[in-house]
N, C-alpha and C positions, 0 to 999 in steps of 0.2 A: 583364477580370480583376477589376474591382471587384465585378461581379455574382457572379462565380464565388466570390470570397472571402466575400462576405456570406452566400450560401447554405451554403457549406461551414462557415463559423463557426456558423451557426444549427444545422446538424446536429450539430456538435461540442458546442455548448452544451446541446442536448437530451440528448445522451448523457452528458455529465459531471455532469448532475444526479444520476446514479447514484452516482458516487464522492462527491458531496457528501453523499448519504444515508449512504453507507458511513462517511464521516468523522464524521457525527453519531452513528452507532452506536458507533464507537471512543471518541469524546469523552464520550459519555453517562455512562459509569461513573465518571469522575473526580469530577464534582461530586455525583453521586448516592450513591456508596458512603458518604461521611461522613454524609450525611443519613439513610440507611437504617440505619446502625449506631447512631444515636441515637433512632430513631423509637419512639414509645410502644407501638405495636401489636406484641406479642411474636411474632405469626405472620409479620410482615414484617421484623422486626429481624434484621440480619445480624451474625453473629459473624465473627472474623478469617478462618476457613476458608471460610465462605459468601461473604464479600466477595471472596476470592480467586477463587472459582468464578464469581461474578457477573461479574467482569472478564474471566476467561479462557474461559468457555464459548462466547463469541462465536467464538473461533478454532476450536473443534470444529465449530460450525455452518458456519463459512466453509470448512473443509476438505471437508465434505460438499457444500457449494455449488460448490466447484471441480470435484468429480466430476460433479455434476448439470449444471453449466454446460458442461462439455466435451461432454456428450451433446446438450444443447439447442442449442448454438451451431451445430452441424453439421446437426442434424435439422430444426429449425424456423426457423433463421436468426438473424442477429445482432439485427435489429430486434425481432422477436417475443420473443426471449429477454429483452431489456431490459424490454419491456413486462410480461412475465410476472413478472419478479423484483420488481416493485413490490408484488405481492400479499403475499408473505411479509414485506416491509418493513412494510406497513400493518397486516397481521394481527398481527405480532409486537408492534408498539407498542400495538395494541388490547388484547392479552393483558396487557402490562405496566400499562397504564392501569387495567384492571379487576382487577389482581392482588389476591388475598386471602391469599396465602401465598408463601413463598419459592420453591416449585416453579413457581408461575405466573411469577414473575420470571425464573427460569432458562429456562422454555419460551419466553417472549417474547424473551429475549436469544438463544436458540438460533435462533429463526426469523429475527430480524434478521441474525444471523451467516450463516445459509444464504443470504439475499439478498445479503449483502456478498460472499460467495464467488463467487456467479454474476456479480455486478457486476464484481469485480476481474478476472475472466477475459474477459467479453464486451466491456466498454467499450474496452479497449486494441485489441482485434481490430477492432471497428467503426470506431474513429477511424483506425487505420492503413490500413484498406481504402477509406475514403472520401477520404482526404487525398492530395494530390500531394506529391512528394518535397521540394520547397523549404520546406514548412511542416509536414511530418509530425512532425518532432521537437518543434517548439513545441506543436503541438496534442496530441501524445501525452503530453507532460510536463504538460499541463493536468489529466490524470487525478490525478496525485499532488498538484497544486496544489489541486484541489477537495477531495481527501481532507483535507489539512491545514486548509483553510478550514472544512470541516465540523467538524473537531475543535475549532478555535478558536471557532467559532460555538456549539458545545455548552458550552465553558468559560465564554464570556461570558454566554450565556443562563442557565447554571446559577447565576450569582451572584444572580439575582433570582427565578428560577422554581423552584417546588417540583417534585419528581421526576415527578409525574403530568402536570403542565402542560408540563414539558420534553419528555416523551414525545410529547405532542400536537404540539408544535412540530417535533420531529424527524421526524414522519411526513409533513410537508408536501412536502419536496423530491421524494420518490418519487411522490407524487400528481401533482405538476407534470410530472415526467419522463414518466409514463404519458400525460398529455395531449399534451405536445409531441412525443413519439416517434411518436404515431399519425399525425402529419403529415409525418414524415421518410421518406426512401427507404431501402429495403434496400441493402446494399452491392453494387456492380456485380459484384464477384468472386464473391460467393455466388450471385447471380442467374445468372451465366454458367456456374457450376458445376452449376446446375440446368437448363441449356439454356433460359433465359428471356432471349433476346437483346434482344427489343424492350423489356422492362422494364429491362434493364441500360442500354440506350441512354437511356431516359427518366430513370433515376437519374443518369447522367453529365450529362445535360442540366440537371438540377436542381443538381448539385454543381459543375459546371464553367462553367455559363452557356451561352447559345445559340451563341457564337462559337468555342468550343473544337472541336478535331477529335475528336469522339466516336468515330467509326469507327476511327481510328488507335489510340486508347487501348483500345478494345474488342478489336481484333485482338491488341494486345500482351498483354492479360490472357488471351485465349483460347489464345494460344500456350503459356502456362504452366499452363493448367488441365488437370489430370490426371483420370483416371477416379475416380469417387466410391468411397470406401471405402479401408481401410488394412489390409493383412494383416500378421500378426506377422513374416512372412519379410522384409517390407520394412524392418524395423528394422536389418537388416544393411547397408542402404544408407547410405553416409555423409551423403547429403542429408537423411536422417531422424535418424540417431542423433547426428550431430555437433551440429546446432542443439539437439536435446533435451538433451544433456549440458551444453552451454553455458547453456541456460535454467535447468536444475535447479541448476547450480552458482551462477548469479547469485542465484537465490532463497535458496539456502543461505547464501551469504556476506552477503546483505542482513540476515539475522536474526542470524547468529553474530558480526557486528561489534559487537553490544552495544546496539542502539537501545532494546530493552525494558528492559535493565538500567539504562541511564542514566536513562530516564524514571522507572523505579522509585525511583531515588534523588533525583529532582528536588525533590520537596516537602521532604525532609529537608535537602537542601543549601541551599535558600532560607531555611529556618528558621534554620539555623546562621549564615547571612549576615544575620540580623536582618530578613528579609522575613516579617513576622508574618502577613500575609494570604496563605496558601498558594494560595487560589483565584486571586488576582491574579497570583501567581508563575506559575501554570499558563498564564494568559493571555499573560504575557511570553514563555514558551517557545513557545506556539502562534503568537505573532506573528513570532518569529524563523523558525519553520518556514515560514510563509506567505511571508515576504519573500524568503528564499533559494530556496525552490522556484520562485517567480516569476522570480527572476534566472536560475536554471537553465533554465527554459522559454524565456526570451528569447534565451539564448546557445547553446542546444544545437545548433541548425542551423548555427551559425558555428564553434564550437569542435570539434564532433563529440562522439560518445557516449563514446569512450575517454578523451579528455582530461578530461571531467567526472568520470569514474570514478577516474582517477588523482588528480586534485586532491582529490576527496572522500575517497578512501581514505587519503591522506597526512594530511589534516586530522584524520580520525577516529582514525588511529593515534597521532598526537601527543596528541590530547585524552584518549584512554583511558589512555595512558601517564601523563599528568599526573594523571588520576583515581587511578591506582594509587599515584603518589607522594603525593598528598593523604592517602589512607587509611593509607599506610605511616608518614607523619609524625604524623598525628592520633591513630591508635590506639596505646595505650600498650605493648602487648606481643602476641606471637603468639597466646597462648591466648585473650585477649579478642577479637582480630581475627578469629578463626575462628568466633565466635558469629554466627549468621545474623541476629540481631535488630539491625537498623541503629540503632534508637533507643538500645538498650542500649550498643552499642559506642561510639557517638559520645559519649554522655553519660558513659561511663566514662573518657574521656580526661582528662588533667590540665586543671584550670580555665584557660580562656583559650587553650588550644592550638587548638581548632577555630575559634574566632572570629578568631584571628590568621591562620589559614590559609584562612579561608572564601573569600577572594578567588580562590584557586587553583581551588577547586571550582566557583565560579560561572563563572569564565573557561573552565574545561574544559567545563562544561555548555553554555555558549553556543556555544563553538567546535565541539563535537561535533554539536549540533543543526543548526547552520549547515552544517557539512560534509555531514552525512547528507542534508539537504534539497536541497543543491546537486547531488548526484550519485547516491549509492547509494539514495536514496529513490525518485526518479522514473525514473532511467535503466534499471534492470533491467526494469521493467514495459514501458517503451518498446521495449527491445531484443527481448523475447520476443514482442511484437506484430508485429515485423518479420521475424524470421529463420525462421519456420516455413513449410514449403510449404503451399499452399492445401488440398491433399487431406488433410493431417494436422493442420491448425491447431487444431481443437477438442481432440483427444485430447492433443496435445503441450502445449498451453496449460494443459489440465486437470492434467497431471502437474506442471507448474511451480507452479501455484496451490496444489495439494495440498502440495507440498514447502514452500512458503512458510508456509502456515498450520500445518502440523504442527510445523515448526521454531519458529514463533512461540509455539505452545502449550508446547512442551518448554522453551524458554528462559524463558518466563514462570513455569511451574509448578516447574521444577527449579532456579531461580536460587538459592534458599536453600541447596540442597545443594551447589552449586558454591562458595558462600562458606564453608560449613562445611568443605569438603574442601581448597580452595585458599587460603583467607583472602580478605578483601575486596580487598586490593591485588593478590594473585595472580590473582584472577578478572579484574580490569580489565587486567592485563598480558597475560593470555591473549587478551582481546578485542583488545588492541593488535596482538598477533601475527596474529590472524585478519584484521585490517585490512590488515596488510602482505601477507599471503597473497592477499587479494582484489586488491591492486594487481598482484602478480606474475601472477595468473591472467588478469587483464584484458590485460596486456601480451602474453601468449603465445597466448591462445585466443579472445578476444572480437573479432569482426570489426568494422571501422568501417562503419556503414551510412548515414552522412550523405550526403544528396543522391542516393541510389540508389532506383530503383523497387523495389517488392516482388518483381517478376519478375527484376530484376537480382540481387537478394540470393539468391533461390532458385537462379538459374543458378550463382552463385558456389559454393554448397554442392554442387550437382550436379557441377561441375568438380572439386571437391576429392575 
């Protein structure tokens, strides 16, 4: 068992260097945008609109990466897909490092976003297929743990490094992933789906150790392997459309529960609470994310997926409701509160109002980030890596990743319009309602996958 776990953990570590790179991509914009808005070179200086695009264009690239990844993961395999995605990571950072104008910055961000989209699809699939049921939840949750670790790493490094040198640093994890993955096996399920039985046995020997019953596990996987390919007529089958609808809904709820909105307000909230160093405040938020994601990873195989989604959704509903209360009490009247300029609305409040209530905003922020990190951050990615049948895993995962990144883009770009239409507090109360809906959806539709093999989960949907 010790040998088995060491080799399995080594394979998982090599794979999660991809999400670490993904985290660096997401975290890169936070320390860099303020620097690029003040830079002396007019060709590289960002105005407010350009800064918004610099942050959000990653989601456009990631949506395209989700589509490309769904093709690659089934055609060339999980291992080679991960190795290939290191190319746009590195090339994207090279473009940013050598940037002479804003469009080169956009192009570099788009390429790193493309790689992030592929990574967010392939890594959960790879880990779920090499893991055994007792630790699959913990190892699958390491995907989100490494994402938030990468974000925190970018925040911390951004305190001392200039934007070009930070890009150099951010390119390292993907290079190391390329090196490590070259020594790791392809997943046994993919190999058996390609009728490469001897290679699948060798992969199981590496992952489970020499004393495990490789033949038994191989036969279990073979029993569920279907013919390659997926016809559109098969989407009428509940074993296809039910997990697809569950996966798409999980990705939808992950974004509409307000994570991007809350992070959008984070810097302002810390300023109101007399945290004058906004970069250090970002590090605090990143640290909370890492700690609670780690807690979630450690307990997910004991508590189960659904229980973490319940707890997380309730905490987020409570914290977004408190956010709404904060803005309702701080902002002086409805007309001002519908102004989408956060700085204007907070500064137009009566003197002393925001400072006396700032504790409520800081508590709400910490509570929300902790709640999201505990459940709705990692668990949807874990569940979609478990519930799809092998024959359709690539295309169905691609649909979920595309949903996630399209929703992330819409929430990021259209957030100001929501505030203008619903007011600040109305928007956060809407997020609270979405959090409540996410809990209800989990209760009625999300299956508990704790302790089950991927073949047992697939059989459950076939029986339904």
